[in-house]
N, CA, C and O atoms as a CHARMM CRD file, in Angstrom:
* protein
*
  324
    1    1 MET  N    -19.80000  27.55100   5.85300 PROA 1      0.00000
    2    1 MET  CA   -20.31600  26.28000   5.29300 PROA 1      0.00000
    3    1 MET  C    -19.34900  25.29200   5.93500 PROA 1      0.00000
    4    1 MET  O    -18.13600  25.50500   5.94200 PROA 1      0.00000
    5    2 THR  N    -19.98700  24.04600   6.55500 PROA 2      0.00000
    6    2 THR  CA   -19.25100  23.17000   7.06300 PROA 2      0.00000
    7    2 THR  C    -18.98900  21.88500   6.11500 PROA 2      0.00000
    8    2 THR  O    -19.90400  21.27300   5.56400 PROA 2      0.00000
    9    3 LYS  N    -17.85200  21.61400   6.01800 PROA 3      0.00000
   10    3 LYS  CA   -17.39300  20.41700   5.16700 PROA 3      0.00000
   11    3 LYS  C    -17.52100  19.06500   5.69500 PROA 3      0.00000
   12    3 LYS  O    -16.82700  18.75700   6.66400 PROA 3      0.00000
   13    4 THR  N    -18.27500  18.26900   5.21100 PROA 4      0.00000
   14    4 THR  CA   -18.45400  16.92400   5.62900 PROA 4      0.00000
   15    4 THR  C    -17.39400  15.99700   5.03400 PROA 4      0.00000
   16    4 THR  O    -17.29500  15.77500   3.82700 PROA 4      0.00000
   17    5 PHE  N    -16.70500  15.53900   5.86700 PROA 5      0.00000
   18    5 PHE  CA   -15.49400  14.75200   5.48900 PROA 5      0.00000
   19    5 PHE  C    -15.92000  13.12200   5.39000 PROA 5      0.00000
   20    5 PHE  O    -16.72000  12.73200   6.24100 PROA 5      0.00000
   21    6 THR  N    -15.45900  12.21300   4.45800 PROA 6      0.00000
   22    6 THR  CA   -15.63200  11.08700   4.38100 PROA 6      0.00000
   23    6 THR  C    -14.48600  10.15800   4.70500 PROA 6      0.00000
   24    6 THR  O    -13.36900  10.64300   4.89000 PROA 6      0.00000
   25    7 GLN  N    -14.69100   8.82000   4.78900 PROA 7      0.00000
   26    7 GLN  CA   -13.67300   7.84700   4.96400 PROA 7      0.00000
   27    7 GLN  C    -12.67500   8.03200   3.76800 PROA 7      0.00000
   28    7 GLN  O    -11.48200   7.92500   4.05200 PROA 7      0.00000
   29    8 ASP  N    -12.95500   8.25200   2.68300 PROA 8      0.00000
   30    8 ASP  CA   -12.12300   8.46900   1.66700 PROA 8      0.00000
   31    8 ASP  C    -11.18700   9.63000   1.81900 PROA 8      0.00000
   32    8 ASP  O    -10.01500   9.50200   1.46500 PROA 8      0.00000
   33    9 ASP  N    -11.60900  10.69700   2.29800 PROA 9      0.00000
   34    9 ASP  CA   -10.91500  11.92000   2.77300 PROA 9      0.00000
   35    9 ASP  C     -9.81700  11.49800   3.70200 PROA 9      0.00000
   36    9 ASP  O     -8.65000  11.85100   3.53500 PROA 9      0.00000
   37   10 ILE  N    -10.24400  10.68800   4.74200 PROA 10     0.00000
   38   10 ILE  CA    -9.40100  10.22700   5.84600 PROA 10     0.00000
   39   10 ILE  C     -8.31000   9.32900   5.21800 PROA 10     0.00000
   40   10 ILE  O     -7.14900   9.38200   5.62100 PROA 10     0.00000
   41   11 LEU  N     -8.66500   8.58700   4.32300 PROA 11     0.00000
   42   11 LEU  CA    -7.42700   7.79300   3.63300 PROA 11     0.00000
   43   11 LEU  C     -6.76400   8.58800   2.78300 PROA 11     0.00000
   44   11 LEU  O     -5.58600   8.25600   2.64900 PROA 11     0.00000
   45   12 ARG  N     -7.17300   9.71000   2.03400 PROA 12     0.00000
   46   12 ARG  CA    -6.11500  10.40700   1.55800 PROA 12     0.00000
   47   12 ARG  C     -5.10500  11.09500   2.39400 PROA 12     0.00000
   48   12 ARG  O     -3.94200  11.26700   2.02900 PROA 12     0.00000
   49   13 LEU  N     -5.65500  11.53200   3.67300 PROA 13     0.00000
   50   13 LEU  CA    -4.84200  12.12300   4.63300 PROA 13     0.00000
   51   13 LEU  C     -3.81600  11.05800   5.00400 PROA 13     0.00000
   52   13 LEU  O     -2.64500  11.41300   5.13900 PROA 13     0.00000
   53   14 VAL  N     -4.17300   9.72300   5.19000 PROA 14     0.00000
   54   14 VAL  CA    -3.15800   8.70500   5.65600 PROA 14     0.00000
   55   14 VAL  C     -2.12800   8.66300   4.65500 PROA 14     0.00000
   56   14 VAL  O     -0.96300   8.61400   5.05100 PROA 14     0.00000
   57   15 TYR  N     -2.39800   8.67600   3.26400 PROA 15     0.00000
   58   15 TYR  CA    -1.44700   8.41500   2.23300 PROA 15     0.00000
   59   15 TYR  C     -0.81700   9.88200   1.81200 PROA 15     0.00000
   60   15 TYR  O     -0.05000   9.99800   0.85700 PROA 15     0.00000
   61   16 ASN  N     -1.20600  10.91500   2.58500 PROA 16     0.00000
   62   16 ASN  CA    -0.51200  12.16900   2.24300 PROA 16     0.00000
   63   16 ASN  C     -0.74000  12.72100   0.93900 PROA 16     0.00000
   64   16 ASN  O      0.04100  13.20700   0.12100 PROA 16     0.00000
   65   17 GLU  N     -2.21500  12.50800   0.91800 PROA 17     0.00000
   66   17 GLU  CA    -2.66900  13.07600  -0.63800 PROA 17     0.00000
   67   17 GLU  C     -3.55200  14.24100  -0.57600 PROA 17     0.00000
   68   17 GLU  O     -4.22600  14.59700  -1.54300 PROA 17     0.00000
   69   18 THR  N     -3.55300  14.87200   0.62100 PROA 18     0.00000
   70   18 THR  CA    -4.36600  16.18400   0.90800 PROA 18     0.00000
   71   18 THR  C     -3.40500  17.31200   0.89600 PROA 18     0.00000
   72   18 THR  O     -2.21000  17.24200   1.18500 PROA 18     0.00000
   73   19 SER  N     -4.13200  18.45900   0.49200 PROA 19     0.00000
   74   19 SER  CA    -3.44100  19.73400   0.68500 PROA 19     0.00000
   75   19 SER  C     -3.20200  19.99900   1.97800 PROA 19     0.00000
   76   19 SER  O     -3.65600  19.29000   2.87700 PROA 19     0.00000
   77   20 ALA  N     -2.46100  21.05300   2.18600 PROA 20     0.00000
   78   20 ALA  CA    -2.15500  21.65300   3.74500 PROA 20     0.00000
   79   20 ALA  C     -3.39200  22.24000   4.29700 PROA 20     0.00000
   80   20 ALA  O     -3.60000  22.19200   5.50900 PROA 20     0.00000
   81   21 GLU  N     -4.27400  22.82500   3.43000 PROA 21     0.00000
   82   21 GLU  CA    -5.61700  23.37700   3.94900 PROA 21     0.00000
   83   21 GLU  C     -6.54200  21.99400   4.32800 PROA 21     0.00000
   84   21 GLU  O     -6.97100  21.86500   5.47400 PROA 21     0.00000
   85   22 GLU  N     -6.80300  21.02500   3.33700 PROA 22     0.00000
   86   22 GLU  CA    -7.45600  20.00000   3.71600 PROA 22     0.00000
   87   22 GLU  C     -6.79700  19.23600   4.95100 PROA 22     0.00000
   88   22 GLU  O     -7.54300  18.64900   5.73400 PROA 22     0.00000
   89   23 THR  N     -5.52800  19.23100   5.12900 PROA 23     0.00000
   90   23 THR  CA    -5.09800  18.46300   6.23100 PROA 23     0.00000
   91   23 THR  C     -5.45500  19.17500   7.63500 PROA 23     0.00000
   92   23 THR  O     -5.70600  18.57100   8.67800 PROA 23     0.00000
   93   24 THR  N     -5.43200  20.49400   7.47100 PROA 24     0.00000
   94   24 THR  CA    -5.91800  21.18800   8.65100 PROA 24     0.00000
   95   24 THR  C     -7.17300  21.05100   8.93800 PROA 24     0.00000
   96   24 THR  O     -7.46800  20.87500  10.12000 PROA 24     0.00000
   97   25 LEU  N     -8.14700  21.09400   7.99600 PROA 25     0.00000
   98   25 LEU  CA    -9.60000  21.02100   8.26700 PROA 25     0.00000
   99   25 LEU  C     -9.96000  19.59500   8.74900 PROA 25     0.00000
  100   25 LEU  O    -10.86300  19.46500   9.57500 PROA 25     0.00000
  101   26 LEU  N     -9.23100  18.42100   8.22500 PROA 26     0.00000
  102   26 LEU  CA    -9.31100  17.14800   8.51600 PROA 26     0.00000
  103   26 LEU  C     -9.17500  16.85100   9.88200 PROA 26     0.00000
  104   26 LEU  O     -9.97400  16.19200  10.54600 PROA 26     0.00000
  105   27 LYS  N     -7.80200  17.52400  10.39800 PROA 27     0.00000
  106   27 LYS  CA    -7.47300  17.31300  11.67700 PROA 27     0.00000
  107   27 LYS  C     -8.30800  17.94600  12.58100 PROA 27     0.00000
  108   27 LYS  O     -8.28100  17.46900  13.71600 PROA 27     0.00000
  109   28 ALA  N     -9.18700  19.07400  12.35700 PROA 28     0.00000
  110   28 ALA  CA   -10.09400  19.89600  13.07600 PROA 28     0.00000
  111   28 ALA  C    -11.28800  19.09900  13.21800 PROA 28     0.00000
  112   28 ALA  O    -11.94700  19.07500  14.25700 PROA 28     0.00000
  113   29 ALA  N    -11.60500  18.36400  12.04300 PROA 29     0.00000
  114   29 ALA  CA   -12.88800  17.46800  11.97400 PROA 29     0.00000
  115   29 ALA  C    -12.68600  16.22000  13.02600 PROA 29     0.00000
  116   29 ALA  O    -13.60700  15.86300  13.76000 PROA 29     0.00000
  117   30 MET  N    -11.47200  15.63000  13.02900 PROA 30     0.00000
  118   30 MET  CA   -11.09500  14.59900  13.80300 PROA 30     0.00000
  119   30 MET  C    -11.23300  14.78500  15.18800 PROA 30     0.00000
  120   30 MET  O    -11.52800  13.86200  15.94700 PROA 30     0.00000
  121   31 ALA  N    -10.99600  16.14800  15.61000 PROA 31     0.00000
  122   31 ALA  CA   -11.04800  16.70500  17.11600 PROA 31     0.00000
  123   31 ALA  C    -12.47000  16.42700  17.45000 PROA 31     0.00000
  124   31 ALA  O    -12.74400  15.83600  18.49400 PROA 31     0.00000
  125   32 GLU  N    -13.34500  16.80200  16.66100 PROA 32     0.00000
  126   32 GLU  CA   -14.69500  16.81700  17.06300 PROA 32     0.00000
  127   32 GLU  C    -15.36900  15.62400  16.61000 PROA 32     0.00000
  128   32 GLU  O    -16.53500  15.51900  16.99000 PROA 32     0.00000
  129   33 ASN  N    -14.90400  14.69500  15.88200 PROA 33     0.00000
  130   33 ASN  CA   -15.74900  13.60100  15.59100 PROA 33     0.00000
  131   33 ASN  C    -15.03700  12.18400  15.85700 PROA 33     0.00000
  132   33 ASN  O    -14.27900  11.70300  15.01400 PROA 33     0.00000
  133   34 ASP  N    -15.29900  11.59000  16.98300 PROA 34     0.00000
  134   34 ASP  CA   -14.84000  10.48600  17.29500 PROA 34     0.00000
  135   34 ASP  C    -14.71900   9.39200  16.23800 PROA 34     0.00000
  136   34 ASP  O    -13.69700   8.72400  16.08000 PROA 34     0.00000
  137   35 GLU  N    -15.93800   9.24800  15.46500 PROA 35     0.00000
  138   35 GLU  CA   -15.89400   8.10100  14.51300 PROA 35     0.00000
  139   35 GLU  C    -14.78300   8.52800  13.41400 PROA 35     0.00000
  140   35 GLU  O    -14.10800   7.58200  13.01000 PROA 35     0.00000
  141   36 LEU  N    -14.50200   9.71600  12.89800 PROA 36     0.00000
  142   36 LEU  CA   -13.41900   9.85100  12.04200 PROA 36     0.00000
  143   36 LEU  C    -12.05800   9.83700  12.62400 PROA 36     0.00000
  144   36 LEU  O    -11.07900   9.52000  11.95000 PROA 36     0.00000
  145   37 ARG  N    -11.98600  10.18700  13.90600 PROA 37     0.00000
  146   37 ARG  CA   -10.71600   9.93000  14.62500 PROA 37     0.00000
  147   37 ARG  C    -10.24700   8.48800  14.60400 PROA 37     0.00000
  148   37 ARG  O     -9.10300   8.19400  14.25800 PROA 37     0.00000
  149   38 GLN  N    -11.18000   7.56600  14.99300 PROA 38     0.00000
  150   38 GLN  CA   -10.98600   6.22300  15.11700 PROA 38     0.00000
  151   38 GLN  C    -10.85400   5.56400  13.78200 PROA 38     0.00000
  152   38 GLN  O    -10.28700   4.47300  13.71100 PROA 38     0.00000
  153   39 PHE  N    -11.29700   6.09900  12.80900 PROA 39     0.00000
  154   39 PHE  CA   -11.20700   5.48800  11.21500 PROA 39     0.00000
  155   39 PHE  C     -9.75600   5.86400  10.98700 PROA 39     0.00000
  156   39 PHE  O     -9.05600   5.02700  10.41700 PROA 39     0.00000
  157   40 TYR  N     -9.31200   6.80700  11.29100 PROA 40     0.00000
  158   40 TYR  CA    -8.04400   7.48900  10.92100 PROA 40     0.00000
  159   40 TYR  C     -7.01400   6.62300  11.64100 PROA 40     0.00000
  160   40 TYR  O     -6.06600   6.15800  11.00800 PROA 40     0.00000
  161   41 GLU  N     -7.19200   6.36000  13.12800 PROA 41     0.00000
  162   41 GLU  CA    -6.14600   5.88700  13.81100 PROA 41     0.00000
  163   41 GLU  C     -6.15900   4.28000  13.19300 PROA 41     0.00000
  164   41 GLU  O     -5.05800   3.77700  12.97100 PROA 41     0.00000
  165   42 GLU  N     -7.30900   3.52600  12.93300 PROA 42     0.00000
  166   42 GLU  CA    -7.23700   2.52400  12.47300 PROA 42     0.00000
  167   42 GLU  C     -6.55300   2.20800  11.21200 PROA 42     0.00000
  168   42 GLU  O     -5.83200   1.22100  11.06200 PROA 42     0.00000
  169   43 ALA  N     -6.81600   3.11200  10.28700 PROA 43     0.00000
  170   43 ALA  CA    -6.25500   3.19100   9.12200 PROA 43     0.00000
  171   43 ALA  C     -4.67000   3.31600   9.00900 PROA 43     0.00000
  172   43 ALA  O     -4.00000   2.74300   8.14900 PROA 43     0.00000
  173   44 VAL  N     -4.21200   4.08300   9.92500 PROA 44     0.00000
  174   44 VAL  CA    -2.81000   4.35200  10.24700 PROA 44     0.00000
  175   44 VAL  C     -2.26000   3.18400  10.69600 PROA 44     0.00000
  176   44 VAL  O     -1.18200   2.85900  10.19700 PROA 44     0.00000
  177   45 GLN  N     -2.82100   2.38200  11.63600 PROA 45     0.00000
  178   45 GLN  CA    -2.39000   1.18600  12.18400 PROA 45     0.00000
  179   45 GLN  C     -2.19100  -0.02100  11.05000 PROA 45     0.00000
  180   45 GLN  O     -1.23100  -0.79000  11.01500 PROA 45     0.00000
  181   46 LEU  N     -3.33500  -0.00600  10.12200 PROA 46     0.00000
  182   46 LEU  CA    -3.31600  -1.07100   8.91800 PROA 46     0.00000
  183   46 LEU  C     -2.08700  -0.65300   8.13300 PROA 46     0.00000
  184   46 LEU  O     -1.32600  -1.46400   7.60600 PROA 46     0.00000
  185   47 GLN  N     -1.94400   0.64000   8.09100 PROA 47     0.00000
  186   47 GLN  CA    -0.71700   0.89800   7.00500 PROA 47     0.00000
  187   47 GLN  C      0.43900   0.56200   7.49000 PROA 47     0.00000
  188   47 GLN  O      1.21800   0.08900   6.66300 PROA 47     0.00000
  189   48 ASN  N      0.88700   0.67000   8.79100 PROA 48     0.00000
  190   48 ASN  CA     1.77400   0.37300   9.61500 PROA 48     0.00000
  191   48 ASN  C      2.30200  -0.96400   9.56300 PROA 48     0.00000
  192   48 ASN  O      3.47400  -1.32600   9.45200 PROA 48     0.00000
  193   49 GLU  N      1.04000  -1.76900   9.68100 PROA 49     0.00000
  194   49 GLU  CA     1.15800  -3.15800   9.66500 PROA 49     0.00000
  195   49 GLU  C      1.39900  -3.92000   8.29300 PROA 49     0.00000
  196   49 GLU  O      1.97700  -4.99800   8.15200 PROA 49     0.00000
  197   50 CYS  N      0.82900  -3.12300   7.31700 PROA 50     0.00000
  198   50 CYS  CA     1.13100  -3.52100   5.92400 PROA 50     0.00000
  199   50 CYS  C      2.54700  -3.44400   5.46900 PROA 50     0.00000
  200   50 CYS  O      3.09600  -4.24700   4.71500 PROA 50     0.00000
  201   51 LYS  N      3.16200  -2.21200   6.10300 PROA 51     0.00000
  202   51 LYS  CA     4.69600  -1.91200   5.69700 PROA 51     0.00000
  203   51 LYS  C      5.78600  -3.04000   6.38400 PROA 51     0.00000
  204   51 LYS  O      6.95000  -3.21000   6.01900 PROA 51     0.00000
  205   52 GLN  N      5.13400  -3.69900   7.39000 PROA 52     0.00000
  206   52 GLN  CA     5.91600  -4.91300   8.09300 PROA 52     0.00000
  207   52 GLN  C      5.71000  -6.15300   7.35600 PROA 52     0.00000
  208   52 GLN  O      6.37100  -7.13800   7.68300 PROA 52     0.00000
  209   53 ILE  N      4.83600  -6.22400   6.35800 PROA 53     0.00000
  210   53 ILE  CA     4.62900  -7.64100   5.72700 PROA 53     0.00000
  211   53 ILE  C      6.05700  -7.99200   4.81900 PROA 53     0.00000
  212   53 ILE  O      6.56900  -7.06900   4.18500 PROA 53     0.00000
  213   54 SER  N      6.51500  -9.01100   4.79400 PROA 54     0.00000
  214   54 SER  CA     7.63100  -9.58200   3.92100 PROA 54     0.00000
  215   54 SER  C      6.99900 -10.13000   2.96200 PROA 54     0.00000
  216   54 SER  O      6.05800 -10.84600   3.30400 PROA 54     0.00000
  217   55 TYR  N      7.26900  -9.99900   1.54600 PROA 55     0.00000
  218   55 TYR  CA     6.91000 -10.90100   0.52600 PROA 55     0.00000
  219   55 TYR  C      8.03400 -11.62200   0.06000 PROA 55     0.00000
  220   55 TYR  O      8.96600 -11.00200  -0.45200 PROA 55     0.00000
  221   56 GLU  N      8.06800 -12.94900   0.17900 PROA 56     0.00000
  222   56 GLU  CA     9.00000 -13.86800  -0.19000 PROA 56     0.00000
  223   56 GLU  C      8.43800 -15.09900  -0.75400 PROA 56     0.00000
  224   56 GLU  O      7.78100 -15.89800  -0.08700 PROA 56     0.00000
  225   57 PRO  N      8.71800 -15.23600  -2.02600 PROA 57     0.00000
  226   57 PRO  CA     8.17200 -16.58000  -2.79300 PROA 57     0.00000
  227   57 PRO  C      8.85600 -17.81500  -2.06200 PROA 57     0.00000
  228   57 PRO  O      9.93800 -17.86900  -1.47700 PROA 57     0.00000
  229   58 ARG  N      7.83500 -18.84600  -2.28800 PROA 58     0.00000
  230   58 ARG  CA     8.35000 -20.18500  -1.61700 PROA 58     0.00000
  231   58 ARG  C      9.58900 -20.59500  -2.44800 PROA 58     0.00000
  232   58 ARG  O      9.79900 -20.05000  -3.53100 PROA 58     0.00000
  233   59 PRO  N     10.47800 -21.62400  -1.91600 PROA 59     0.00000
  234   59 PRO  CA    11.61400 -21.99900  -2.62600 PROA 59     0.00000
  235   59 PRO  C     11.13300 -22.67500  -3.83200 PROA 59     0.00000
  236   59 PRO  O     11.68100 -22.45200  -4.91200 PROA 59     0.00000
  237   60 SER  N     10.05400 -23.56400  -3.71600 PROA 60     0.00000
  238   60 SER  CA     9.65400 -24.22100  -5.03800 PROA 60     0.00000
  239   60 SER  C      9.35800 -23.27300  -6.13800 PROA 60     0.00000
  240   60 SER  O      9.67200 -23.63700  -7.27100 PROA 60     0.00000
  241   61 VAL  N      8.79900 -22.10300  -5.98000 PROA 61     0.00000
  242   61 VAL  CA     8.60400 -21.20200  -6.94800 PROA 61     0.00000
  243   61 VAL  C      9.91200 -20.75600  -7.60300 PROA 61     0.00000
  244   61 VAL  O     10.13500 -20.87700  -8.80700 PROA 61     0.00000
  245   62 LEU  N     10.77300 -20.22200  -6.69800 PROA 62     0.00000
  246   62 LEU  CA    12.02300 -19.89700  -7.13100 PROA 62     0.00000
  247   62 LEU  C     12.85700 -21.04100  -8.11500 PROA 62     0.00000
  248   62 LEU  O     13.44400 -20.78800  -9.16700 PROA 62     0.00000
  249   63 ASP  N     12.73400 -22.25700  -7.49900 PROA 63     0.00000
  250   63 ASP  CA    13.33000 -23.41500  -8.38900 PROA 63     0.00000
  251   63 ASP  C     12.53400 -23.40700  -9.72500 PROA 63     0.00000
  252   63 ASP  O     13.17600 -23.62200 -10.75300 PROA 63     0.00000
  253   64 LYS  N     11.54100 -23.23900  -9.78700 PROA 64     0.00000
  254   64 LYS  CA    10.79800 -23.42000 -11.25700 PROA 64     0.00000
  255   64 LYS  C     11.17500 -22.19700 -12.22800 PROA 64     0.00000
  256   64 LYS  O     11.18600 -22.28900 -13.45600 PROA 64     0.00000
  257   65 ILE  N     11.49000 -21.00500 -11.47500 PROA 65     0.00000
  258   65 ILE  CA    11.78500 -19.92200 -12.43400 PROA 65     0.00000
  259   65 ILE  C     13.32900 -19.99700 -12.74500 PROA 65     0.00000
  260   65 ILE  O     13.76200 -19.60500 -13.82800 PROA 65     0.00000
  261   66 PHE  N     14.14000 -20.50900 -11.77000 PROA 66     0.00000
  262   66 PHE  CA    15.53300 -20.69500 -12.16900 PROA 66     0.00000
  263   66 PHE  C     15.60000 -21.86700 -13.17200 PROA 66     0.00000
  264   66 PHE  O     16.47200 -21.82500 -14.04000 PROA 66     0.00000
  265   67 SER  N     14.72100 -22.94100 -13.11600 PROA 67     0.00000
  266   67 SER  CA    14.92000 -23.79800 -13.82500 PROA 67     0.00000
  267   67 SER  C     14.42500 -23.56000 -15.57300 PROA 67     0.00000
  268   67 SER  O     14.94300 -24.04300 -16.58100 PROA 67     0.00000
  269   68 TYR  N     13.23600 -22.63300 -15.44300 PROA 68     0.00000
  270   68 TYR  CA    12.96600 -22.19800 -16.49500 PROA 68     0.00000
  271   68 TYR  C     13.78200 -21.42500 -17.39700 PROA 68     0.00000
  272   68 TYR  O     13.81900 -21.50800 -18.62400 PROA 68     0.00000
  273   69 SER  N     14.61000 -20.45200 -16.42000 PROA 69     0.00000
  274   69 SER  CA    15.68400 -19.63000 -16.94200 PROA 69     0.00000
  275   69 SER  C     16.85000 -20.49600 -17.67500 PROA 69     0.00000
  276   69 SER  O     17.27600 -20.22400 -18.79700 PROA 69     0.00000
  277   70 ARG  N     17.26700 -21.49500 -16.93600 PROA 70     0.00000
  278   70 ARG  CA    18.38400 -22.17100 -17.29200 PROA 70     0.00000
  279   70 ARG  C     17.88500 -22.75400 -18.77300 PROA 70     0.00000
  280   70 ARG  O     18.60400 -22.53200 -19.74800 PROA 70     0.00000
  281   71 ASN  N     16.86100 -23.37300 -18.90300 PROA 71     0.00000
  282   71 ASN  CA    16.22100 -24.00100 -19.92400 PROA 71     0.00000
  283   71 ASN  C     16.17300 -23.01000 -21.22800 PROA 71     0.00000
  284   71 ASN  O     16.62200 -23.31600 -22.33300 PROA 71     0.00000
  285   72 TYR  N     15.62000 -21.91100 -20.93400 PROA 72     0.00000
  286   72 TYR  CA    15.39200 -20.75500 -21.85200 PROA 72     0.00000
  287   72 TYR  C     16.75500 -20.42000 -22.38300 PROA 72     0.00000
  288   72 TYR  O     16.88500 -20.37900 -23.60600 PROA 72     0.00000
  289   73 ASN  N     17.84100 -20.16500 -21.57100 PROA 73     0.00000
  290   73 ASN  CA    19.18200 -19.82100 -22.18600 PROA 73     0.00000
  291   73 ASN  C     19.54400 -20.90700 -22.87800 PROA 73     0.00000
  292   73 ASN  O     19.78900 -20.63700 -24.05400 PROA 73     0.00000
  293   74 ASN  N     19.67800 -22.10800 -22.57200 PROA 74     0.00000
  294   74 ASN  CA    20.17500 -23.23900 -23.45800 PROA 74     0.00000
  295   74 ASN  C     19.48400 -23.36100 -24.78600 PROA 74     0.00000
  296   74 ASN  O     20.13800 -23.63900 -25.79100 PROA 74     0.00000
  297   75 SER  N     18.28200 -23.17700 -24.82600 PROA 75     0.00000
  298   75 SER  CA    17.31900 -23.33700 -26.11400 PROA 75     0.00000
  299   75 SER  C     17.72500 -22.19600 -26.86400 PROA 75     0.00000
  300   75 SER  O     17.76200 -22.43300 -28.07200 PROA 75     0.00000
  301   76 GLN  N     18.08200 -20.88500 -26.50100 PROA 76     0.00000
  302   76 GLN  CA    18.47800 -19.66700 -27.26700 PROA 76     0.00000
  303   76 GLN  C     19.63700 -20.00100 -27.93500 PROA 76     0.00000
  304   76 GLN  O     19.71800 -19.87000 -29.15600 PROA 76     0.00000
  305   77 VAL  N     20.75100 -20.51700 -27.10200 PROA 77     0.00000
  306   77 VAL  CA    22.03100 -20.99600 -27.51900 PROA 77     0.00000
  307   77 VAL  C     22.04400 -21.97100 -28.81900 PROA 77     0.00000
  308   77 VAL  O     22.73600 -21.86800 -29.83200 PROA 77     0.00000
  309   78 ALA  N     21.12100 -22.89800 -28.50200 PROA 78     0.00000
  310   78 ALA  CA    20.97600 -23.88700 -29.55600 PROA 78     0.00000
  311   78 ALA  C     20.49400 -23.53900 -30.84500 PROA 78     0.00000
  312   78 ALA  O     20.90800 -24.09900 -31.86000 PROA 78     0.00000
  313   79 THR  N     19.45300 -22.44700 -30.85500 PROA 79     0.00000
  314   79 THR  CA    18.79500 -21.99300 -31.80000 PROA 79     0.00000
  315   79 THR  C     19.68900 -20.93500 -32.50600 PROA 79     0.00000
  316   79 THR  O     19.55800 -20.80800 -33.72300 PROA 79     0.00000
  317   80 THR  N     20.44700 -20.28600 -31.94100 PROA 80     0.00000
  318   80 THR  CA    21.44800 -19.38600 -32.82600 PROA 80     0.00000
  319   80 THR  C     22.62200 -20.08000 -33.26200 PROA 80     0.00000
  320   80 THR  O     23.48700 -19.43600 -33.85500 PROA 80     0.00000
  321   81 LEU  N     22.77400 -21.31600 -33.04900 PROA 81     0.00000
  322   81 LEU  CA    24.12100 -21.94800 -33.56500 PROA 81     0.00000
  323   81 LEU  C     23.77600 -22.54600 -34.79600 PROA 81     0.00000
  324   81 LEU  O     24.63200 -23.13400 -35.45700 PROA 81     0.00000
């Protein structure tokens, strides 16, 4: 019986969530199915691009957090005295 693979199966492969047997079957299926192979290549490319994204808050956000923190600490000291 031939297993039909979906894009969900390909995504599981991209994120290393497949068993060794599934990986072998998926790679064989991609060798025969250009659509699956193309989806796999695009998913890997997107995954690599996402890894390069740097997440950094705006300075104004950090200023607000630090200001809140300073005020919170001051109010805690005043309350305990």
